PDB file of N, CA, C and O in Angstrom:
ATOM      1  N   UNK A   1      -8.689  -0.762 -19.056  1.00  0.00           N
ATOM      2  CA  UNK A   1      -8.866  -1.816 -20.011  1.00  0.00           C
ATOM      3  C   UNK A   1      -7.967  -3.007 -19.656  1.00  0.00           C
ATOM      4  O   UNK A   1      -8.404  -4.158 -19.683  1.00  0.00           O
ATOM      5  N   UNK A   2      -6.704  -2.712 -19.323  1.00  0.00           N
ATOM      6  CA  UNK A   2      -5.793  -3.792 -18.938  1.00  0.00           C
ATOM      7  C   UNK A   2      -6.314  -4.487 -17.685  1.00  0.00           C
ATOM      8  O   UNK A   2      -6.325  -5.716 -17.611  1.00  0.00           O
ATOM      9  N   UNK A   3      -6.744  -3.699 -16.702  1.00  0.00           N
ATOM     10  CA  UNK A   3      -7.276  -4.260 -15.461  1.00  0.00           C
ATOM     11  C   UNK A   3      -8.455  -5.182 -15.760  1.00  0.00           C
ATOM     12  O   UNK A   3      -8.519  -6.299 -15.246  1.00  0.00           O
ATOM     13  N   UNK A   4      -9.382  -4.718 -16.588  1.00  0.00           N
ATOM     14  CA  UNK A   4     -10.568  -5.509 -16.914  1.00  0.00           C
ATOM     15  C   UNK A   4     -10.199  -6.792 -17.659  1.00  0.00           C
ATOM     16  O   UNK A   4     -10.890  -7.804 -17.538  1.00  0.00           O
ATOM     17  N   UNK A   5      -9.121  -6.751 -18.421  1.00  0.00           N
ATOM     18  CA  UNK A   5      -8.691  -7.917 -19.186  1.00  0.00           C
ATOM     19  C   UNK A   5      -8.011  -8.955 -18.304  1.00  0.00           C
ATOM     20  O   UNK A   5      -8.172 -10.156 -18.524  1.00  0.00           O
ATOM     21  N   UNK A   6      -7.251  -8.505 -17.307  1.00  0.00           N
ATOM     22  CA  UNK A   6      -6.427  -9.412 -16.508  1.00  0.00           C
ATOM     23  C   UNK A   6      -7.107  -9.866 -15.223  1.00  0.00           C
ATOM     24  O   UNK A   6      -7.048 -11.050 -14.890  1.00  0.00           O
ATOM     25  N   UNK A   7      -7.753  -8.954 -14.491  1.00  0.00           N
ATOM     26  CA  UNK A   7      -8.318  -9.300 -13.189  1.00  0.00           C
ATOM     27  C   UNK A   7      -9.609 -10.092 -13.344  1.00  0.00           C
ATOM     28  O   UNK A   7     -10.489  -9.727 -14.123  1.00  0.00           O
ATOM     29  N   UNK A   8      -9.704 -11.168 -12.598  1.00  0.00           N
ATOM     30  CA  UNK A   8     -10.925 -11.974 -12.568  1.00  0.00           C
ATOM     31  C   UNK A   8     -11.136 -12.451 -11.141  1.00  0.00           C
ATOM     32  O   UNK A   8     -10.442 -13.354 -10.675  1.00  0.00           O
ATOM     33  N   UNK A   9     -12.085 -11.852 -10.454  1.00  0.00           N
ATOM     34  CA  UNK A   9     -12.353 -12.201  -9.067  1.00  0.00           C
ATOM     35  C   UNK A   9     -12.741 -13.651  -8.881  1.00  0.00           C
ATOM     36  O   UNK A   9     -12.503 -14.224  -7.818  1.00  0.00           O
ATOM     37  N   UNK A  10     -13.332 -14.252  -9.896  1.00  0.00           N
ATOM     38  CA  UNK A  10     -13.752 -15.654  -9.788  1.00  0.00           C
ATOM     39  C   UNK A  10     -12.572 -16.614  -9.702  1.00  0.00           C
ATOM     40  O   UNK A  10     -12.722 -17.740  -9.229  1.00  0.00           O
ATOM     41  N   UNK A  11     -11.390 -16.174 -10.159  1.00  0.00           N
ATOM     42  CA  UNK A  11     -10.212 -17.038 -10.094  1.00  0.00           C
ATOM     43  C   UNK A  11      -9.844 -17.400  -8.664  1.00  0.00           C
ATOM     44  O   UNK A  11      -9.360 -18.502  -8.404  1.00  0.00           O
ATOM     45  N   UNK A  12     -10.070 -16.482  -7.741  1.00  0.00           N
ATOM     46  CA  UNK A  12      -9.764 -16.706  -6.331  1.00  0.00           C
ATOM     47  C   UNK A  12     -11.021 -16.563  -5.488  1.00  0.00           C
ATOM     48  O   UNK A  12     -10.954 -16.064  -4.365  1.00  0.00           O
ATOM     49  N   UNK A  13     -12.139 -16.982  -5.996  1.00  0.00           N
ATOM     50  CA  UNK A  13     -13.418 -16.789  -5.331  1.00  0.00           C
ATOM     51  C   UNK A  13     -13.497 -17.363  -3.934  1.00  0.00           C
ATOM     52  O   UNK A  13     -14.272 -16.880  -3.109  1.00  0.00           O
ATOM     53  N   UNK A  14     -12.713 -18.378  -3.656  1.00  0.00           N
ATOM     54  CA  UNK A  14     -12.752 -18.983  -2.331  1.00  0.00           C
ATOM     55  C   UNK A  14     -11.832 -18.282  -1.336  1.00  0.00           C
ATOM     56  O   UNK A  14     -11.796 -18.655  -0.163  1.00  0.00           O
ATOM     57  N   UNK A  15     -11.087 -17.271  -1.788  1.00  0.00           N
ATOM     58  CA  UNK A  15     -10.085 -16.638  -0.934  1.00  0.00           C
ATOM     59  C   UNK A  15     -10.630 -15.465  -0.128  1.00  0.00           C
ATOM     60  O   UNK A  15     -10.347 -15.352   1.065  1.00  0.00           O
ATOM     61  N   UNK A  16     -11.408 -14.589  -0.764  1.00  0.00           N
ATOM     62  CA  UNK A  16     -11.886 -13.406  -0.064  1.00  0.00           C
ATOM     63  C   UNK A  16     -12.930 -12.713  -0.919  1.00  0.00           C
ATOM     64  O   UNK A  16     -13.323 -13.220  -1.970  1.00  0.00           O
ATOM     65  N   UNK A  17     -13.379 -11.549  -0.462  1.00  0.00           N
ATOM     66  CA  UNK A  17     -14.385 -10.809  -1.208  1.00  0.00           C
ATOM     67  C   UNK A  17     -13.807 -10.240  -2.500  1.00  0.00           C
ATOM     68  O   UNK A  17     -12.590 -10.136  -2.651  1.00  0.00           O
ATOM     69  N   UNK A  18     -14.676  -9.878  -3.419  1.00  0.00           N
ATOM     70  CA  UNK A  18     -14.251  -9.293  -4.686  1.00  0.00           C
ATOM     71  C   UNK A  18     -13.464  -8.014  -4.426  1.00  0.00           C
ATOM     72  O   UNK A  18     -12.435  -7.789  -5.063  1.00  0.00           O
ATOM     73  N   UNK A  19     -13.929  -7.166  -3.496  1.00  0.00           N
ATOM     74  CA  UNK A  19     -13.236  -5.909  -3.192  1.00  0.00           C
ATOM     75  C   UNK A  19     -11.823  -6.153  -2.685  1.00  0.00           C
ATOM     76  O   UNK A  19     -10.886  -5.479  -3.115  1.00  0.00           O
ATOM     77  N   UNK A  20     -11.660  -7.101  -1.782  1.00  0.00           N
ATOM     78  CA  UNK A  20     -10.336  -7.409  -1.243  1.00  0.00           C
ATOM     79  C   UNK A  20      -9.426  -7.967  -2.328  1.00  0.00           C
ATOM     80  O   UNK A  20      -8.252  -7.604  -2.406  1.00  0.00           O
ATOM     81  N   UNK A  21      -9.961  -8.844  -3.161  1.00  0.00           N
ATOM     82  CA  UNK A  21      -9.176  -9.396  -4.263  1.00  0.00           C
ATOM     83  C   UNK A  21      -8.754  -8.301  -5.239  1.00  0.00           C
ATOM     84  O   UNK A  21      -7.618  -8.285  -5.712  1.00  0.00           O
ATOM     85  N   UNK A  22      -9.672  -7.391  -5.534  1.00  0.00           N
ATOM     86  CA  UNK A  22      -9.381  -6.301  -6.466  1.00  0.00           C
ATOM     87  C   UNK A  22      -8.283  -5.396  -5.922  1.00  0.00           C
ATOM     88  O   UNK A  22      -7.352  -5.042  -6.645  1.00  0.00           O
ATOM     89  N   UNK A  23      -8.390  -5.016  -4.633  1.00  0.00           N
ATOM     90  CA  UNK A  23      -7.356  -4.168  -4.017  1.00  0.00           C
ATOM     91  C   UNK A  23      -6.004  -4.867  -4.022  1.00  0.00           C
ATOM     92  O   UNK A  23      -4.980  -4.247  -4.310  1.00  0.00           O
ATOM     93  N   UNK A  24      -6.002  -6.150  -3.703  1.00  0.00           N
ATOM     94  CA  UNK A  24      -4.753  -6.909  -3.700  1.00  0.00           C
ATOM     95  C   UNK A  24      -4.147  -6.969  -5.098  1.00  0.00           C
ATOM     96  O   UNK A  24      -2.938  -6.808  -5.260  1.00  0.00           O
ATOM     97  N   UNK A  25      -4.978  -7.199  -6.099  1.00  0.00           N
ATOM     98  CA  UNK A  25      -4.502  -7.233  -7.478  1.00  0.00           C
ATOM     99  C   UNK A  25      -3.887  -5.891  -7.875  1.00  0.00           C
ATOM    100  O   UNK A  25      -2.803  -5.845  -8.458  1.00  0.00           O
ATOM    101  N   UNK A  26      -4.585  -4.802  -7.555  1.00  0.00           N
ATOM    102  CA  UNK A  26      -4.086  -3.464  -7.889  1.00  0.00           C
ATOM    103  C   UNK A  26      -2.758  -3.177  -7.188  1.00  0.00           C
ATOM    104  O   UNK A  26      -1.840  -2.629  -7.799  1.00  0.00           O
ATOM    105  N   UNK A  27      -2.654  -3.541  -5.923  1.00  0.00           N
ATOM    106  CA  UNK A  27      -1.412  -3.320  -5.174  1.00  0.00           C
ATOM    107  C   UNK A  27      -0.250  -4.091  -5.794  1.00  0.00           C
ATOM    108  O   UNK A  27       0.834  -3.543  -5.990  1.00  0.00           O
ATOM    109  N   UNK A  28      -0.484  -5.361  -6.099  1.00  0.00           N
ATOM    110  CA  UNK A  28       0.576  -6.176  -6.684  1.00  0.00           C
ATOM    111  C   UNK A  28       0.985  -5.661  -8.060  1.00  0.00           C
ATOM    112  O   UNK A  28       2.171  -5.635  -8.389  1.00  0.00           O
ATOM    113  N   UNK A  29       0.008  -5.253  -8.861  1.00  0.00           N
ATOM    114  CA  UNK A  29       0.314  -4.718 -10.195  1.00  0.00           C
ATOM    115  C   UNK A  29       1.106  -3.411 -10.083  1.00  0.00           C
ATOM    116  O   UNK A  29       2.068  -3.197 -10.822  1.00  0.00           O
ATOM    117  N   UNK A  30       0.703  -2.557  -9.174  1.00  0.00           N
ATOM    118  CA  UNK A  30       1.416  -1.284  -8.978  1.00  0.00           C
ATOM    119  C   UNK A  30       2.837  -1.527  -8.488  1.00  0.00           C
ATOM    120  O   UNK A  30       3.784  -0.885  -8.941  1.00  0.00           O
ATOM    121  N   UNK A  31       2.968  -2.462  -7.556  1.00  0.00           N
ATOM    122  CA  UNK A  31       4.275  -2.811  -7.008  1.00  0.00           C
ATOM    123  C   UNK A  31       5.198  -3.353  -8.102  1.00  0.00           C
ATOM    124  O   UNK A  31       6.362  -2.966  -8.195  1.00  0.00           O
ATOM    125  N   UNK A  32       4.664  -4.243  -8.918  1.00  0.00           N
ATOM    126  CA  UNK A  32       5.452  -4.848  -9.995  1.00  0.00           C
ATOM    127  C   UNK A  32       5.853  -3.784 -11.024  1.00  0.00           C
ATOM    128  O   UNK A  32       7.005  -3.746 -11.456  1.00  0.00           O
ATOM    129  N   UNK A  33       4.923  -2.934 -11.411  1.00  0.00           N
ATOM    130  CA  UNK A  33       5.225  -1.873 -12.386  1.00  0.00           C
ATOM    131  C   UNK A  33       6.262  -0.899 -11.834  1.00  0.00           C
ATOM    132  O   UNK A  33       7.171  -0.490 -12.556  1.00  0.00           O
ATOM    133  N   UNK A  34       6.138  -0.529 -10.574  1.00  0.00           N
ATOM    134  CA  UNK A  34       7.116   0.383  -9.961  1.00  0.00           C
ATOM    135  C   UNK A  34       8.495  -0.250  -9.958  1.00  0.00           C
ATOM    136  O   UNK A  34       9.486   0.424 -10.239  1.00  0.00           O
ATOM    137  N   UNK A  35       8.570  -1.529  -9.646  1.00  0.00           N
ATOM    138  CA  UNK A  35       9.850  -2.237  -9.625  1.00  0.00           C
ATOM    139  C   UNK A  35      10.486  -2.240 -11.016  1.00  0.00           C
ATOM    140  O   UNK A  35      11.682  -1.986 -11.160  1.00  0.00           O
ATOM    141  N   UNK A  36       9.684  -2.528 -12.027  1.00  0.00           N
ATOM    142  CA  UNK A  36      10.203  -2.571 -13.398  1.00  0.00           C
ATOM    143  C   UNK A  36      10.641  -1.185 -13.863  1.00  0.00           C
ATOM    144  O   UNK A  36      11.718  -1.035 -14.439  1.00  0.00           O
ATOM    145  N   UNK A  37       9.817  -0.180 -13.617  1.00  0.00           N
ATOM    146  CA  UNK A  37      10.075   1.161 -14.149  1.00  0.00           C
ATOM    147  C   UNK A  37      11.084   1.967 -13.343  1.00  0.00           C
ATOM    148  O   UNK A  37      11.874   2.716 -13.916  1.00  0.00           O
ATOM    149  N   UNK A  38      11.069   1.823 -12.018  1.00  0.00           N
ATOM    150  CA  UNK A  38      11.874   2.700 -11.173  1.00  0.00           C
ATOM    151  C   UNK A  38      12.896   1.984 -10.300  1.00  0.00           C
ATOM    152  O   UNK A  38      13.746   2.637  -9.695  1.00  0.00           O
ATOM    153  N   UNK A  39      12.833   0.657 -10.221  1.00  0.00           N
ATOM    154  CA  UNK A  39      13.819  -0.083  -9.455  1.00  0.00           C
ATOM    155  C   UNK A  39      13.315  -0.558  -8.108  1.00  0.00           C
ATOM    156  O   UNK A  39      12.219  -0.215  -7.664  1.00  0.00           O
ATOM    157  N   UNK A  40      14.161  -1.365  -7.470  1.00  0.00           N
ATOM    158  CA  UNK A  40      13.785  -2.021  -6.215  1.00  0.00           C
ATOM    159  C   UNK A  40      13.557  -1.037  -5.072  1.00  0.00           C
ATOM    160  O   UNK A  40      12.601  -1.194  -4.313  1.00  0.00           O
ATOM    161  N   UNK A  41      14.418  -0.023  -4.932  1.00  0.00           N
ATOM    162  CA  UNK A  41      14.249   0.945  -3.845  1.00  0.00           C
ATOM    163  C   UNK A  41      12.925   1.691  -3.960  1.00  0.00           C
ATOM    164  O   UNK A  41      12.212   1.851  -2.970  1.00  0.00           O
ATOM    165  N   UNK A  42      12.598   2.144  -5.157  1.00  0.00           N
ATOM    166  CA  UNK A  42      11.333   2.855  -5.369  1.00  0.00           C
ATOM    167  C   UNK A  42      10.144   1.943  -5.094  1.00  0.00           C
ATOM    168  O   UNK A  42       9.138   2.377  -4.533  1.00  0.00           O
ATOM    169  N   UNK A  43      10.263   0.673  -5.490  1.00  0.00           N
ATOM    170  CA  UNK A  43       9.183  -0.280  -5.248  1.00  0.00           C
ATOM    171  C   UNK A  43       8.996  -0.533  -3.754  1.00  0.00           C
ATOM    172  O   UNK A  43       7.865  -0.639  -3.280  1.00  0.00           O
ATOM    173  N   UNK A  44      10.086  -0.629  -3.019  1.00  0.00           N
ATOM    174  CA  UNK A  44      10.001  -0.820  -1.570  1.00  0.00           C
ATOM    175  C   UNK A  44       9.336   0.381  -0.908  1.00  0.00           C
ATOM    176  O   UNK A  44       8.454   0.217  -0.065  1.00  0.00           O
ATOM    177  N   UNK A  45       9.756   1.589  -1.286  1.00  0.00           N
ATOM    178  CA  UNK A  45       9.154   2.794  -0.714  1.00  0.00           C
ATOM    179  C   UNK A  45       7.680   2.911  -1.085  1.00  0.00           C
ATOM    180  O   UNK A  45       6.868   3.343  -0.267  1.00  0.00           O
ATOM    181  N   UNK A  46       7.333   2.534  -2.296  1.00  0.00           N
ATOM    182  CA  UNK A  46       5.926   2.566  -2.720  1.00  0.00           C
ATOM    183  C   UNK A  46       5.103   1.573  -1.921  1.00  0.00           C
ATOM    184  O   UNK A  46       3.970   1.878  -1.548  1.00  0.00           O
ATOM    185  N   UNK A  47       5.643   0.394  -1.650  1.00  0.00           N
ATOM    186  CA  UNK A  47       4.926  -0.597  -0.841  1.00  0.00           C
ATOM    187  C   UNK A  47       4.688  -0.072   0.571  1.00  0.00           C
ATOM    188  O   UNK A  47       3.608  -0.260   1.131  1.00  0.00           O
ATOM    189  N   UNK A  48       5.683   0.579   1.143  1.00  0.00           N
ATOM    190  CA  UNK A  48       5.545   1.160   2.482  1.00  0.00           C
ATOM    191  C   UNK A  48       4.500   2.266   2.458  1.00  0.00           C
ATOM    192  O   UNK A  48       3.656   2.348   3.350  1.00  0.00           O
ATOM    193  N   UNK A  49       4.556   3.116   1.440  1.00  0.00           N
ATOM    194  CA  UNK A  49       3.594   4.206   1.310  1.00  0.00           C
ATOM    195  C   UNK A  49       2.166   3.668   1.180  1.00  0.00           C
ATOM    196  O   UNK A  49       1.253   4.179   1.829  1.00  0.00           O
ATOM    197  N   UNK A  50       1.967   2.647   0.352  1.00  0.00           N
ATOM    198  CA  UNK A  50       0.629   2.072   0.181  1.00  0.00           C
ATOM    199  C   UNK A  50       0.125   1.463   1.482  1.00  0.00           C
ATOM    200  O   UNK A  50      -1.049   1.604   1.827  1.00  0.00           O
ATOM    201  N   UNK A  51       1.005   0.794   2.195  1.00  0.00           N
ATOM    202  CA  UNK A  51       0.613   0.194   3.463  1.00  0.00           C
ATOM    203  C   UNK A  51       0.239   1.260   4.493  1.00  0.00           C
ATOM    204  O   UNK A  51      -0.753   1.126   5.210  1.00  0.00           O
ATOM    205  N   UNK A  52       1.046   2.321   4.555  1.00  0.00           N
ATOM    206  CA  UNK A  52       0.743   3.413   5.484  1.00  0.00           C
ATOM    207  C   UNK A  52      -0.581   4.069   5.120  1.00  0.00           C
ATOM    208  O   UNK A  52      -1.393   4.374   5.994  1.00  0.00           O
ATOM    209  N   UNK A  53      -0.794   4.284   3.830  1.00  0.00           N
ATOM    210  CA  UNK A  53      -2.048   4.917   3.388  1.00  0.00           C
ATOM    211  C   UNK A  53      -3.247   4.052   3.780  1.00  0.00           C
ATOM    212  O   UNK A  53      -4.242   4.562   4.294  1.00  0.00           O
ATOM    213  N   UNK A  54      -3.151   2.750   3.539  1.00  0.00           N
ATOM    214  CA  UNK A  54      -4.268   1.847   3.826  1.00  0.00           C
ATOM    215  C   UNK A  54      -4.510   1.657   5.317  1.00  0.00           C
ATOM    216  O   UNK A  54      -5.658   1.548   5.748  1.00  0.00           O
ATOM    217  N   UNK A  55      -3.439   1.615   6.111  1.00  0.00           N
ATOM    218  CA  UNK A  55      -3.574   1.206   7.509  1.00  0.00           C
ATOM    219  C   UNK A  55      -3.375   2.307   8.540  1.00  0.00           C
ATOM    220  O   UNK A  55      -3.794   2.151   9.687  1.00  0.00           O
ATOM    221  N   UNK A  56      -2.745   3.419   8.159  1.00  0.00           N
ATOM    222  CA  UNK A  56      -2.427   4.440   9.157  1.00  0.00           C
ATOM    223  C   UNK A  56      -3.102   5.782   8.940  1.00  0.00           C
ATOM    224  O   UNK A  56      -3.417   6.471   9.911  1.00  0.00           O
ATOM    225  N   UNK A  57      -3.327   6.165   7.716  1.00  0.00           N
ATOM    226  CA  UNK A  57      -3.769   7.537   7.428  1.00  0.00           C
ATOM    227  C   UNK A  57      -5.058   7.911   8.155  1.00  0.00           C
ATOM    228  O   UNK A  57      -5.219   9.058   8.570  1.00  0.00           O
ATOM    229  N   UNK A  58      -5.957   6.979   8.312  1.00  0.00           N
ATOM    230  CA  UNK A  58      -7.224   7.286   8.977  1.00  0.00           C
ATOM    231  C   UNK A  58      -7.069   7.483  10.486  1.00  0.00           C
ATOM    232  O   UNK A  58      -7.977   8.002  11.136  1.00  0.00           O
ATOM    233  N   UNK A  59      -5.930   7.075  11.048  1.00  0.00           N
ATOM    234  CA  UNK A  59      -5.691   7.251  12.482  1.00  0.00           C
ATOM    235  C   UNK A  59      -5.174   8.640  12.846  1.00  0.00           C
ATOM    236  O   UNK A  59      -5.247   9.052  14.004  1.00  0.00           O
ATOM    237  N   UNK A  60      -4.651   9.360  11.852  1.00  0.00           N
ATOM    238  CA  UNK A  60      -4.037  10.665  12.104  1.00  0.00           C
ATOM    239  C   UNK A  60      -5.136  11.720  12.207  1.00  0.00           C
ATOM    240  O   UNK A  60      -5.940  11.861  11.286  1.00  0.00           O
ATOM    241  N   UNK A  61      -5.181  12.462  13.312  1.00  0.00           N
ATOM    242  CA  UNK A  61      -6.193  13.520  13.438  1.00  0.00           C
ATOM    243  C   UNK A  61      -6.074  14.533  12.293  1.00  0.00           C
ATOM    244  O   UNK A  61      -4.975  14.810  11.814  1.00  0.00           O
ATOM    245  N   UNK A  62      -7.211  15.081  11.863  1.00  0.00           N
ATOM    246  CA  UNK A  62      -7.238  15.986  10.719  1.00  0.00           C
ATOM    247  C   UNK A  62      -6.329  17.200  10.883  1.00  0.00           C
ATOM    248  O   UNK A  62      -5.778  17.697   9.900  1.00  0.00           O
ATOM    249  N   UNK A  63      -6.169  17.676  12.102  1.00  0.00           N
ATOM    250  CA  UNK A  63      -5.382  18.895  12.320  1.00  0.00           C
ATOM    251  C   UNK A  63      -3.938  18.617  12.741  1.00  0.00           C
ATOM    252  O   UNK A  63      -3.250  19.526  13.206  1.00  0.00           O
ATOM    253  N   UNK A  64      -3.471  17.381  12.587  1.00  0.00           N
ATOM    254  CA  UNK A  64      -2.133  17.025  13.044  1.00  0.00           C
ATOM    255  C   UNK A  64      -1.334  16.383  11.929  1.00  0.00           C
ATOM    256  O   UNK A  64      -1.891  15.908  10.940  1.00  0.00           O
ATOM    257  N   UNK A  65      -0.008  16.372  12.102  1.00  0.00           N
ATOM    258  CA  UNK A  65       0.918  15.671  11.220  1.00  0.00           C
ATOM    259  C   UNK A  65       1.795  14.800  12.101  1.00  0.00           C
ATOM    260  O   UNK A  65       2.059  15.125  13.259  1.00  0.00           O
ATOM    261  N   UNK A  66       2.244  13.682  11.529  1.00  0.00           N
ATOM    262  CA  UNK A  66       3.128  12.804  12.292  1.00  0.00           C
ATOM    263  C   UNK A  66       4.408  12.563  11.508  1.00  0.00           C
ATOM    264  O   UNK A  66       4.474  12.783  10.298  1.00  0.00           O
ATOM    265  N   UNK A  67       5.408  12.110  12.223  1.00  0.00           N
ATOM    266  CA  UNK A  67       6.645  11.661  11.614  1.00  0.00           C
ATOM    267  C   UNK A  67       6.885  10.231  12.099  1.00  0.00           C
ATOM    268  O   UNK A  67       6.684   9.917  13.272  1.00  0.00           O
ATOM    269  N   UNK A  68       7.317   9.378  11.178  1.00  0.00           N
ATOM    270  CA  UNK A  68       7.573   7.983  11.507  1.00  0.00           C
ATOM    271  C   UNK A  68       9.031   7.682  11.179  1.00  0.00           C
ATOM    272  O   UNK A  68       9.496   7.947  10.071  1.00  0.00           O
ATOM    273  N   UNK A  69       9.733   7.133  12.138  1.00  0.00           N
ATOM    274  CA  UNK A  69      11.103   6.641  11.930  1.00  0.00           C
ATOM    275  C   UNK A  69      11.034   5.134  12.073  1.00  0.00           C
ATOM    276  O   UNK A  69      10.590   4.614  13.096  1.00  0.00           O
ATOM    277  N   UNK A  70      11.479   4.439  11.038  1.00  0.00           N
ATOM    278  CA  UNK A  70      11.342   2.986  11.065  1.00  0.00           C
ATOM    279  C   UNK A  70      12.611   2.315  10.580  1.00  0.00           C
ATOM    280  O   UNK A  70      13.270   2.773   9.647  1.00  0.00           O
ATOM    281  N   UNK A  71      12.927   1.228  11.236  1.00  0.00           N
ATOM    282  CA  UNK A  71      13.973   0.318  10.797  1.00  0.00           C
ATOM    283  C   UNK A  71      13.506  -1.067  11.194  1.00  0.00           C
ATOM    284  O   UNK A  71      12.573  -1.208  11.985  1.00  0.00           O
ATOM    285  N   UNK A  72      14.138  -2.075  10.659  1.00  0.00           N
ATOM    286  CA  UNK A  72      13.682  -3.419  10.985  1.00  0.00           C
ATOM    287  C   UNK A  72      13.771  -3.622  12.499  1.00  0.00           C
ATOM    288  O   UNK A  72      14.836  -3.488  13.101  1.00  0.00           O
ATOM    289  N   UNK A  73      12.636  -3.946  13.085  1.00  0.00           N
ATOM    290  CA  UNK A  73      12.590  -4.220  14.510  1.00  0.00           C
ATOM    291  C   UNK A  73      12.296  -3.020  15.385  1.00  0.00           C
ATOM    292  O   UNK A  73      12.140  -3.180  16.596  1.00  0.00           O
ATOM    293  N   UNK A  74      12.212  -1.818  14.819  1.00  0.00           N
ATOM    294  CA  UNK A  74      11.940  -0.637  15.638  1.00  0.00           C
ATOM    295  C   UNK A  74      11.208   0.421  14.816  1.00  0.00           C
ATOM    296  O   UNK A  74      11.624   0.780  13.715  1.00  0.00           O
ATOM    297  N   UNK A  75      10.114   0.905  15.380  1.00  0.00           N
ATOM    298  CA  UNK A  75       9.361   1.993  14.756  1.00  0.00           C
ATOM    299  C   UNK A  75       9.016   2.982  15.860  1.00  0.00           C
ATOM    300  O   UNK A  75       8.532   2.597  16.924  1.00  0.00           O
ATOM    301  N   UNK A  76       9.271   4.267  15.596  1.00  0.00           N
ATOM    302  CA  UNK A  76       8.843   5.320  16.521  1.00  0.00           C
ATOM    303  C   UNK A  76       7.979   6.297  15.752  1.00  0.00           C
ATOM    304  O   UNK A  76       8.212   6.584  14.577  1.00  0.00           O
ATOM    305  N   UNK A  77       6.969   6.802  16.456  1.00  0.00           N
ATOM    306  CA  UNK A  77       6.025   7.736  15.858  1.00  0.00           C
ATOM    307  C   UNK A  77       5.853   8.905  16.811  1.00  0.00           C
ATOM    308  O   UNK A  77       5.783   8.722  18.027  1.00  0.00           O
ATOM    309  N   UNK A  78       5.784  10.117  16.247  1.00  0.00           N
ATOM    310  CA  UNK A  78       5.572  11.293  17.077  1.00  0.00           C
ATOM    311  C   UNK A  78       4.791  12.321  16.277  1.00  0.00           C
ATOM    312  O   UNK A  78       4.839  12.332  15.047  1.00  0.00           O
ATOM    313  N   UNK A  79       4.077  13.178  16.979  1.00  0.00           N
ATOM    314  CA  UNK A  79       3.408  14.294  16.327  1.00  0.00           C
ATOM    315  C   UNK A  79       4.418  15.381  16.025  1.00  0.00           C
ATOM    316  O   UNK A  79       5.314  15.638  16.829  1.00  0.00           O
ATOM    317  N   UNK A  80       4.282  16.023  14.873  1.00  0.00           N
ATOM    318  CA  UNK A  80       5.094  17.193  14.570  1.00  0.00           C
ATOM    319  C   UNK A  80       4.493  18.382  15.301  1.00  0.00           C
ATOM    320  O   UNK A  80       3.275  18.462  15.460  1.00  0.00           O
ATOM    321  N   UNK A  81       5.337  19.306  15.747  1.00  0.00           N
ATOM    322  CA  UNK A  81       4.804  20.490  16.423  1.00  0.00           C
ATOM    323  C   UNK A  81       3.938  21.308  15.460  1.00  0.00           C
ATOM    324  O   UNK A  81       4.188  21.340  14.255  1.00  0.00           O
ATOM    325  N   UNK A  82       2.940  21.952  16.001  1.00  0.00           N
ATOM    326  CA  UNK A  82       2.064  22.799  15.164  1.00  0.00           C
ATOM    327  C   UNK A  82       2.746  24.052  14.724  1.00  0.00           C
ATOM    328  O   UNK A  82       2.149  24.866  14.019  1.00  0.00           O
TER     329      UNK A  82
END
């Protein structure tokens, strides 16, 4: 109900598709709520998790797991042993 009341794809109609606008709105709302309810660290981790889910999860083979070590300027990725 809140989403339907606040989100209006026509507000940014010249920016992108309705689906992209909707996903962006949901991400920003979730990020803002996490920051308010759980703090900046939780919000940062949630943003990283959402980004990984959207951009990386489909790359991981179904029968494998990966570990990611990241810091500003350096990211390493490796498969976990079976």
